[in-house]
C-alpha positions in Angstrom: 56.5 15.1 0.2 55.9 12.0 -1.9 56.0 8.5 -0.4 58.5 6.5 -2.5 57.8 3.2 -0.9 56.3 0.4 -3.1 52.6 0.9 -3.1 51.7 -2.4 -4.7 51.8 -5.9 -3.2 55.1 -6.8 -4.9 58.2 -5.3 -6.6 60.6 -7.2 -8.8 64.2 -8.0 -8.3 65.5 -9.3 -11.6 62.9 -11.9 -12.7 61.7 -12.7 -9.2 58.8 -11.0 -7.4 59.7 -9.6 -4.0 57.0 -8.8 -1.5 57.0 -5.2 -0.5 58.3 -4.6 3.1 55.0 -3.4 4.4 53.2 -6.6 3.3 55.7 -9.1 4.6 53.6 -10.3 7.6 50.3 -10.0 5.8 48.5 -12.1 3.3 51.1 -11.7 0.5 54.0 -13.2 2.4 53.9 -17.0 2.0 56.2 -17.7 4.9 53.7 -16.0 7.2 51.0 -18.5 6.2 53.4 -21.5 6.3 54.4 -20.5 9.9 50.8 -19.9 10.9 49.5 -23.2 9.4 52.4 -25.1 11.0 51.8 -23.5 14.4 48.0 -24.2 14.3 48.6 -27.8 13.1 51.1 -28.3 16.0 48.6 -27.0 18.5 45.7 -29.1 17.3 47.8 -32.3 16.8 49.5 -31.9 20.2 46.2 -31.6 21.9 45.0 -34.8 20.2 48.2 -36.7 21.0 48.4 -35.7 24.7 46.0 -38.4 25.9 48.4 -40.9 24.2 51.3 -39.4 26.2 52.9 -38.2 23.0 54.3 -34.9 22.0 55.1 -33.7 18.5 58.7 -34.8 18.6 57.9 -38.4 19.6 55.1 -38.4 17.0 57.6 -37.4 14.3 60.0 -40.1 15.3 57.3 -42.7 15.3 56.1 -41.7 11.8 59.7 -41.6 10.5 60.2 -45.1 11.6 56.9 -46.3 10.2 57.6 -45.1 6.7 61.2 -46.4 6.8 61.4 -49.4 9.1 65.0 -49.0 10.1 66.6 -45.5 10.3 69.8 -44.1 11.8 69.4 -41.4 14.4 70.7 -38.8 12.0 68.2 -40.0 9.3 65.4 -39.6 11.9 66.6 -36.1 12.8 66.6 -35.2 9.1 63.1 -36.6 8.4 61.6 -35.3 11.6 63.2 -31.9 11.4 64.7 -32.2 14.9 68.2 -31.5 16.0 70.4 -34.6 16.2 71.2 -34.3 19.9 67.4 -33.9 20.7 66.6 -37.0 18.6 69.2 -39.0 20.5 67.6 -38.1 23.8 64.1 -38.8 22.4 65.2 -42.2 21.1 66.8 -43.0 24.5 63.5 -42.2 26.3 61.6 -44.3 23.7 63.9 -47.2 24.3 63.2 -47.0 28.0 59.5 -46.8 27.3 59.7 -49.9 25.1 58.7 -48.1 21.9 61.9 -48.6 19.9 64.9 -50.9 19.8 68.3 -50.4 18.2 70.6 -52.6 16.1 73.8 -52.3 14.1 73.1 -51.5 10.4 73.9 -54.7 8.5 75.5 -52.8 5.6 77.6 -50.5 7.9 78.6 -51.6 11.3 79.4 -48.0 12.3 75.7 -47.0 12.1 73.1 -47.7 14.8 69.6 -48.1 13.5 66.4 -47.5 15.3 63.2 -49.7 14.8 59.7 -49.6 16.2 58.7 -52.3 18.7 55.3 -53.9 18.6 54.2 -51.4 21.3 55.7 -48.5 19.4 53.8 -49.6 16.3 50.6 -49.9 18.3 51.1 -46.3 19.6 52.0 -45.1 16.1 48.7 -46.5 14.8 46.7 -44.8 17.5 48.6 -41.5 16.9 48.1 -41.8 13.2 44.3 -42.0 13.7 44.5 -38.7 15.6 46.6 -37.2 12.8 44.2 -38.5 10.2 41.4 -36.7 12.0 43.3 -33.5 11.9 44.2 -34.0 8.3 40.6 -34.7 7.3 39.2 -31.6 9.1 42.0 -29.4 7.7 41.5 -30.3 4.1 37.8 -30.9 3.9 37.3 -28.2 1.2 40.5 -29.0 -0.7 40.4 -31.2 -3.8 42.9 -34.0 -4.3 44.4 -31.9 -7.2 44.7 -28.8 -5.0 46.4 -30.9 -2.3 48.8 -32.3 -4.9 49.6 -28.8 -6.2 50.1 -27.5 -2.6 52.5 -30.4 -1.8 54.4 -29.8 -5.1 54.8 -26.1 -4.4 55.9 -26.6 -0.9 58.5 -29.2 -2.0 59.7 -26.9 -4.7 60.2 -24.0 -2.2 61.9 -26.4 0.3 64.4 -27.5 -2.3 65.0 -24.0 -3.5 65.8 -22.9 0.1 68.7 -25.3 0.2 70.6 -23.0 -2.2 69.5 -19.8 -0.6 
Protein backbone atom coordinates (compact mmCIF):
# COMPACT_ATOMS: atom_id res chain seq x y z
CA UNK A 1 0.00 0.00 0.00
CA UNK A 2 1.35 3.44 -0.92
CA UNK A 3 1.54 6.29 1.61
CA UNK A 4 -0.38 9.23 0.08
CA UNK A 5 0.56 11.77 2.75
CA UNK A 6 2.73 14.73 1.73
CA UNK A 7 6.34 13.61 2.00
CA UNK A 8 7.97 17.01 1.60
CA UNK A 9 8.04 19.84 4.13
CA UNK A 10 5.22 21.76 2.53
CA UNK A 11 2.33 21.50 0.12
CA UNK A 12 0.63 24.38 -1.64
CA UNK A 13 -2.92 25.63 -1.22
CA UNK A 14 -3.41 28.08 -4.06
CA UNK A 15 -0.38 30.34 -4.01
CA UNK A 16 0.33 29.85 -0.30
CA UNK A 17 2.63 27.15 1.11
CA UNK A 18 1.01 24.99 3.78
CA UNK A 19 3.19 23.01 6.15
CA UNK A 20 2.46 19.30 5.93
CA UNK A 21 0.57 17.93 8.95
CA UNK A 22 3.41 15.72 10.17
CA UNK A 23 5.72 18.75 10.30
CA UNK A 24 3.45 21.17 12.17
CA UNK A 25 5.18 20.97 15.54
CA UNK A 26 8.65 20.64 14.09
CA UNK A 27 11.18 23.03 12.63
CA UNK A 28 9.02 23.99 9.63
CA UNK A 29 6.03 25.34 11.60
CA UNK A 30 6.75 29.01 12.45
CA UNK A 31 4.14 29.22 15.21
CA UNK A 32 5.98 26.41 17.01
CA UNK A 33 9.09 28.61 17.17
CA UNK A 34 7.16 31.78 18.01
CA UNK A 35 5.53 29.95 20.93
CA UNK A 36 8.79 28.42 22.13
CA UNK A 37 10.68 31.72 21.92
CA UNK A 38 7.90 33.55 23.75
CA UNK A 39 7.73 30.91 26.49
CA UNK A 40 11.51 30.90 26.98
CA UNK A 41 11.61 34.71 26.98
CA UNK A 42 8.82 34.80 29.57
CA UNK A 43 10.65 32.29 31.81
CA UNK A 44 13.96 34.13 31.64
CA UNK A 45 12.49 37.62 32.06
CA UNK A 46 10.18 36.56 34.87
CA UNK A 47 13.15 35.10 36.76
CA UNK A 48 15.03 38.40 36.38
CA UNK A 49 11.99 40.52 37.37
CA UNK A 50 11.12 38.50 40.49
CA UNK A 51 13.66 40.28 42.76
CA UNK A 52 11.93 43.55 41.77
CA UNK A 53 8.57 42.06 42.85
CA UNK A 54 7.32 42.26 39.26
CA UNK A 55 5.61 39.70 37.08
CA UNK A 56 5.30 39.85 33.29
CA UNK A 57 1.86 41.45 33.33
CA UNK A 58 2.99 44.35 35.53
CA UNK A 59 6.16 44.65 33.39
CA UNK A 60 4.02 45.01 30.26
CA UNK A 61 1.86 47.67 31.90
CA UNK A 62 4.95 49.61 33.02
CA UNK A 63 6.49 49.47 29.55
CA UNK A 64 3.23 50.44 27.83
CA UNK A 65 3.01 53.52 30.03
CA UNK A 66 6.63 54.44 29.46
CA UNK A 67 6.31 54.50 25.69
CA UNK A 68 2.98 56.34 25.83
CA UNK A 69 2.89 58.49 28.94
CA UNK A 70 -0.91 58.46 29.36
CA UNK A 71 -3.01 55.50 28.22
CA UNK A 72 -6.53 54.31 28.88
CA UNK A 73 -6.94 50.89 30.47
CA UNK A 74 -8.20 49.48 27.15
CA UNK A 75 -5.16 50.89 25.32
CA UNK A 76 -2.89 49.28 27.91
CA UNK A 77 -4.73 45.97 27.45
CA UNK A 78 -4.20 46.18 23.70
CA UNK A 79 -0.50 47.06 23.87
CA UNK A 80 0.26 44.63 26.70
CA UNK A 81 -1.78 41.79 25.14
CA UNK A 82 -3.69 41.25 28.37
CA UNK A 83 -7.47 40.93 28.83
CA UNK A 84 -9.20 44.18 29.78
CA UNK A 85 -10.58 42.93 33.10
CA UNK A 86 -7.11 41.62 34.05
CA UNK A 87 -5.49 44.98 33.23
CA UNK A 88 -8.12 46.74 35.33
CA UNK A 89 -7.17 44.58 38.33
CA UNK A 90 -3.44 45.07 37.69
CA UNK A 91 -3.86 48.85 37.47
CA UNK A 92 -5.85 48.88 40.72
CA UNK A 93 -3.04 46.97 42.47
CA UNK A 94 -0.44 49.28 40.93
CA UNK A 95 -2.37 52.33 42.21
CA UNK A 96 -2.36 50.80 45.70
CA UNK A 97 1.40 50.18 45.35
CA UNK A 98 2.00 53.79 44.33
CA UNK A 99 3.26 52.88 40.85
CA UNK A 100 0.54 54.58 38.77
CA UNK A 101 -2.12 57.27 39.07
CA UNK A 102 -5.22 57.93 37.01
CA UNK A 103 -6.77 61.04 35.52
CA UNK A 104 -9.62 61.95 33.21
CA UNK A 105 -8.50 62.23 29.58
CA UNK A 106 -8.48 65.95 28.75
CA UNK A 107 -9.91 65.37 25.26
CA UNK A 108 -12.63 62.93 26.39
CA UNK A 109 -14.04 63.09 29.90
CA UNK A 110 -15.45 59.56 29.56
CA UNK A 111 -11.97 58.01 29.43
CA UNK A 112 -9.76 57.39 32.44
CA UNK A 113 -6.06 57.46 31.71
CA UNK A 114 -3.26 55.79 33.63
CA UNK A 115 0.18 57.34 34.15
CA UNK A 116 3.40 56.22 35.88
CA UNK A 117 4.32 57.83 39.19
CA UNK A 118 7.94 58.67 40.01
CA UNK A 119 8.17 55.34 41.86
CA UNK A 120 6.59 53.52 38.91
CA UNK A 121 9.11 55.09 36.56
CA UNK A 122 11.97 54.14 38.90
CA UNK A 123 10.77 50.54 38.93
CA UNK A 124 10.31 50.61 35.16
CA UNK A 125 13.94 51.73 34.73
CA UNK A 126 15.19 48.88 36.93
CA UNK A 127 13.01 46.37 35.10
CA UNK A 128 14.12 47.70 31.73
CA UNK A 129 17.76 47.04 32.69
CA UNK A 130 16.82 43.41 33.32
CA UNK A 131 14.96 43.20 30.01
CA UNK A 132 17.90 44.81 28.21
CA UNK A 133 20.15 42.09 29.63
CA UNK A 134 17.77 39.39 28.33
CA UNK A 135 17.62 41.14 24.95
CA UNK A 136 21.40 41.44 24.65
CA UNK A 137 22.00 37.80 25.52
CA UNK A 138 19.21 36.65 23.19
CA UNK A 139 20.40 38.53 20.11
CA UNK A 140 24.17 38.39 20.57
CA UNK A 141 24.73 36.67 17.19
CA UNK A 142 22.00 38.53 15.31
CA UNK A 143 22.92 41.53 13.16
CA UNK A 144 20.87 44.74 13.28
CA UNK A 145 19.66 44.00 9.74
CA UNK A 146 18.55 40.49 10.75
CA UNK A 147 16.74 41.90 13.77
CA UNK A 148 14.97 44.49 11.60
CA UNK A 149 13.99 41.74 9.16
CA UNK A 150 12.71 39.52 11.98
CA UNK A 151 10.63 42.37 13.43
CA UNK A 152 9.26 43.22 10.00
CA UNK A 153 8.25 39.63 9.30
CA UNK A 154 6.60 39.21 12.70
CA UNK A 155 4.67 42.44 12.26
CA UNK A 156 3.54 41.33 8.81
CA UNK A 157 2.27 37.99 10.16
CA UNK A 158 0.58 39.76 13.09
CA UNK A 159 -1.31 42.09 10.73
CA UNK A 160 -2.26 39.26 8.40
CA UNK A 161 -3.72 37.31 11.33
CA UNK A 162 -6.27 40.10 11.87
CA UNK A 163 -8.06 39.01 8.70
CA UNK A 164 -7.65 35.26 9.21
